[in-house]
Structures are given as structure tokens and as C-alpha cells.
N, C-alpha and C positions, 0 to 999 in steps of 0.2 A: 604687764598683761597685754597681749596682742589683741587687736581688733580687726574685723574684716567686714566687707560689705556684701550683702547678698543681692546680686544683680538681677533685676527683673527684665525679661526680654519679651518682645512681641513677635509672635509667629504670624507672618502675613498670609494673605488670602491664597497665595500660591500653594501653601501646604494644607489647605482646607478645601471643603466642597465649595463650588461656585456660590458666591454670595453677592448681594448688591454692594457696589464699590463704596457706598457712603455709610455703611453700617459696620462697625468694628468693636472688638473687645480689647481693652488694654489692661493687662494684669501685671502687678508689681508688688514687691514687698515695700514696707514703709521704713525709710531711714536705714541706719546701719545697726549691726548686731555686734556687741562687744563680748569678747571671750574672757571668762573669769575662771581662775582655778580656786577650788576650795579644798582644804585638807580635812577630809571627813571620811569615815568608814561607811557611812550611810549614803543612800542615794540622795542626790542634790534636789533642792526645790527650785521651781521655775521663777524667773523674774522677767517681765516683759522687756524686750529689746536686748536680751542677754543670752549668751551660750555659756552655760556653767558646767564645768567638768571636775570630776575627781579621777583617780587612776582607772576606775571601772564604771563610772556612770556619767551620763550627759543629759542636760535638760536645755532644750532650745525653745524659746518663746518669742514670737514676733507678730506684728500686725501686717496685714496685707489688704489689697483691694483689687476690684475689677471695675474699671470704668466702662460705661456704655457710651459709645461715640456715634454721632451722626454728623457726617461731613467734617470729621475731625474735631467736632465740638462735644465736650462732655454733656450728656443729658441725663445720666444716672450713675449711681455707684453702689457697689456691694462692698461693705467693710467688714473684716472678720479677723480673728486671731488664729494662729496655727501654733500648736504646742507638740513637741516631741519629748519623749523620755526613753533613753536607751540605757540598758544595763548589760555591760559585757561580763563574760565569765572568764576569770583569770586561770581557770583550770579545766575549761571545757571548750569544745569546738563550736558550740551553738549558743545563741543568745537571742533576746527579743527587744523590740522597741514598740512603744505605744504612740499613737498619732491621733490628735484631736483637732478638728476644725471647729472653732467656736461658733456660737450663734451669730449670724450675719445681720448687720444693719442694712436694709435694702431701701434705696431711694430710686424709684423708677428703674429697678434692676431685677425684676422677677424673671424666673425661667432660665437662670444661668446654671448649667450643669458642670460638674467637675469630675476629673479622674486624676489619680496620682500614680506615678511610676517610681520605683526605688531601685537603684543599682548600687553595687559595692565593689566593682572591679573584678579582675580575673581571680578565680579561685574561691570566690565567695558567692554562694547562691542566696537569693532573697525570695521570699514568698509574701506577697502583700494581701492582706485581708482588710478590704475597705469597701464601703458601699459605692462602687464606681458608677458614675453617671448620675448620682444623686444631686439634687438642686441645692444651691447655696440658700441658707435660711436657718433651718434647725441645726443643732449640734450634731456633728458627724464624727464617729469614733472608729478607729481601725488599729491594726497592728502589723508589724513586719517581723517575720521569722528569718534569722540568718544562720548560715552554716558555712564554716571554712573547711577547705581541704588542704591546708598548708602542709607541705611535705616534711618528712623527717629531717630534723636539724636545719629547717628552713624558716624564713620569716617573710611576711608581706606587710607593707605599709600602704594604707588606703583610706578612703573616707566614703561615706554614703552620699549619693546624689539623689535629690528629690525634685521631680518635675511635676508641677500641677498644670493641667490643661483645662481650659474653660470654653464651653460652647453655648451658643444661644441660637435658636432658629432664626435664619436670615442674617446672621452675623459671621464675620471672619473669626478665626480661632485666636484666643489669647493664652499665653502661658508664661510661667517663670520657673527658674531653676535655682537651687541653692544647695549647700553642702553641710554635712555634719562636721564635727571636729575630727581630726585625723586619728586613726587607731592602728595598732599593730597586732597582728596575729602571728604567733611563732610556736615552734617546737624546738627551741634552742636550749632548754634547761636539761642538760645531760651531764652526767658524771663520766669518768673514764670508761665505764662499762654499761651503765644503765641510765634510763631516763629518771630525772629527779622530780619532775612534775609534768603532768599531762599538758598537751598544747592548750593555749588560751589566748586571750586578747586583752589589751589595755589601751587607754588613751595616752599617747606619748607626750601630749602637751601638758599633762599634769605631772609635776615633779614630786615624787613621794618623799616623806620625811621619816627617818628612823630616830627613835628616842634612846638616849644614853644617860639621862638625868639621874636615874636611880643607881648607877654604878659610881660610887663615891669618888674613887681615885681617878678613874678614866674621865669622868666628868670634870674633875679638877684640872686634869691635863688639858682638856679641850678649852676650858675656861681661861687658863693661863695663856694659851696660844692666842686666843681671841683678844685678850687684854693687851697683847703686844701689837695688835692690828691685823692679826691673821684671821680674817673673817671668812675664809673659804669654808663652805659647808654650813654657814650660819644662816638660818632662815631670815629673810628680809633684806639681805645684802646683795642678792643677785649673783652670787659666786658659788654655785653648787660644786660638790665633788662629783667625779665621774667614775663609775665602776670600771674595774680593770680585771678581767677574768683570765689572767695569765699567771699561773703558779710560779714559774721560774722568775718572772719579773717581780712578783710580789716578794719572793725571797731576797732578791737583789735590793729591792727598796728597803726591806727590813734591816738587812745587813749594813746598808749605807748609813743608817742612823742609829741602830742599836748594836751593831756588831762588836764594837770595842767598849761600849758602855757597861759599867758594873755598878751594882747597888752599893750604897754605903753600909757601914757596919750597923748603923741605926736602922736603916731600911731592912736589912736582913733580919735583925732581931724582931721586927714588926711584921715579918712575912711579906714585905714588899720586894719581890725578887724577879718579877716578870716585866720586861721592858715594853711599855705601851707607847706607840707612836701616833701622832696626829699631824697631818692627815693620815688615814689608814694606809698601810702598805698595799692593800688591794684596790687602790684608786689610782687614776692617772696622775693625781697630784702627790702621790706618795713618794717616799725616799727623799732625795734632795732636789726634786723637781722645782720646789718653791724656795725662795730665799729663807735664811735661818729665822728671820723675824716672822715668817708665816707658818712655822712648824715648831714642834717640840716633842720631847719624850719625858716619860715619868715611869718609875718603877711602881708596879701595882700588884695586888695579890693574884696568884695563879687563878683563883676561882673567878675573879672579875674578868680576866683575860679569856677564860673559857666561855663565860657567859656572853661576852661580847662577840666572840667568834660564832657561836651558835645563833645569836640574834641576827647578825649580819647575813648569815646563810639563809635563815628563815625569811628575812626581809626580802632578799633578792627573789626567792621563790614566790612569796605572797604577792609581790607587786611586779613580777616578771622584769626585774632589773637586769638588763643584758649589758654586755661589754660596751662601754661608752655612754651608757645612760646616766643622766644627772640625778642627784638626790641630795637632800639636806640632812643635817644632824642636829637634833634638838637636845638641849641639856636643861 
């Protein structure tokens, strides 16, 4: 799990209206914020000091403060919490984010006003609905509406930026800036002739997991490979598989491991006639890319093979798994 620091910066008097040189506002976030991935279909819940993401949702919760300074010496402080909740749409071009500035604890720090600006990079428009200019103290709630104009068969990787600016009569301006988790908007899910899914967005830092545990023989094949030490794609081992959307290469991968393999007489009598390979042929790790100890094949029923193919196709569309994207396989 990667972590990052949200850096607070002070905007000096040169960028503000003239103010007495000995009166300043110093604004900053408190400490660092750790990024955590959660495998959940529902929106994540917030934890203070943490940026939590799923493939389509983010919750950022942190503490912040504004110090009131006189001749460089703190004489007051406003302490408060900032909470964001963003839900992307995996099949739509627009989405929303809620923003809450919690009740502030004020110590000799009345009359501090705040504004917030939100940007998201080229090709994404933002509309901020927030009580701009309101004073720190009571709870303040707002929202941000996003819309992407990503082009046909294009993609864009970006993140939201949030800048809070604080003013107080007779004081220089204070501000800080921080970012959301990275997200990708794309219109890349196309078949040979038509679009397979409408454009949408996902958090790329969240690695999705596909389940195969209910497919008896396929799960057994995966389990046998992992028993030999082949932990590619196994949750918790940090060695995900990577999608490979090249049909020609997938056929080559499959032929490399299944081309000459034949079911035994016993397997044929029991309907085990379809060669299943792990890692999947449609991954960068497929075929003979990995050592023999890290891969394996097994003959399985045609029905299981068909189910697996449809499941993988649906999984890629649901979570916008593009060429090169990482994912895990649970059994």
C-alpha cells in the first residue's frame, strides 16, 4: 500500500491585498495520508488520515489547521477536518464528489474565510458547489460535478487537485493544495466493429479481483499451480496478472502450452476434454512466459471453459480492465 504526503504551502503577501507585515495566516494539513485499497463493490467508508479506494470509489479524510501569526509567532489556531467522497461511473462520462469541512475548533481564530477550487486536468470539466467565502466554524458542505470529454478509443490519466484559500481582514493569505487518487477515463472498450461499453472512469490504483472458486476443475488447476509456488495472480502475494488484449498473441500463448496436449481416456469418459491453462492465455504472463513451476494445464469440461471465458470478458468491461492492467484471481 503506497502512502503520500499532502503538502501545505503558504501563499505570501505578494499574492494578496496589502496587509501589515506582521500579520499572517499559515495553513496546512496535519501529517501524512496513507493510501489503502479495499476490495468492495460498495462505496468505501472514511478513516481519518487515510485515502481509501476501490475501483470506482474514493474516500479521503484528513485533519487541517490555519494558524494565526503575529510577528511570526502563533497567537491562534483553527483546527478542522476535511472529508471527500468520490464515486466514479465505470460506464458514464460524468460523476460526483461530496466535500465536507467539519466543525472547526477556534482558539483566537475567528473571522477566517475560506474558498476551494477543484481542477482535474485537460479534458475534464469541474463545477464546484460550495459556500465560498464562508467562515471557519460551522460544518460546511459542498459538491463537485465532473464530466469528461475523452475521445473515441482514447484514454486520459489524471487526478483532482484541491486548493483551499483562507483570508482574514488585515492578514496575508494562507493556502494549501492536495490531490485525489489517480483515476483514468477511457473509451477503449471496443470490439472489431462496435463499442462494447460506454466510456467511463476507474481508480487505477485499485487492482480488481476476479473469482474462479466456483469452477471446480479450473479452480483445481489454479490451486495446483499455486501449490508448486506459482503465486502469480494470487491475492496477497503482490504478483498480479496483467491483461493482454491481443487475440493473435493469446492464440500463440494457448498453442504453446495446450497445442500438443491431449486428454487421457479417463478424462474423455468424464467429459474433461477442454485444455485449461493458468496463467490465462489472455494475460502478459500466459503461454510459456513463466517457468514451468509457475504455470500448468488441466483438462476441464467445455461448460466450465465457456463460463470462464464469459466471466473474464464481463469482468474486463465491469472494471474497465485495459491492456496491461493488473488483476488478481481468487479461488
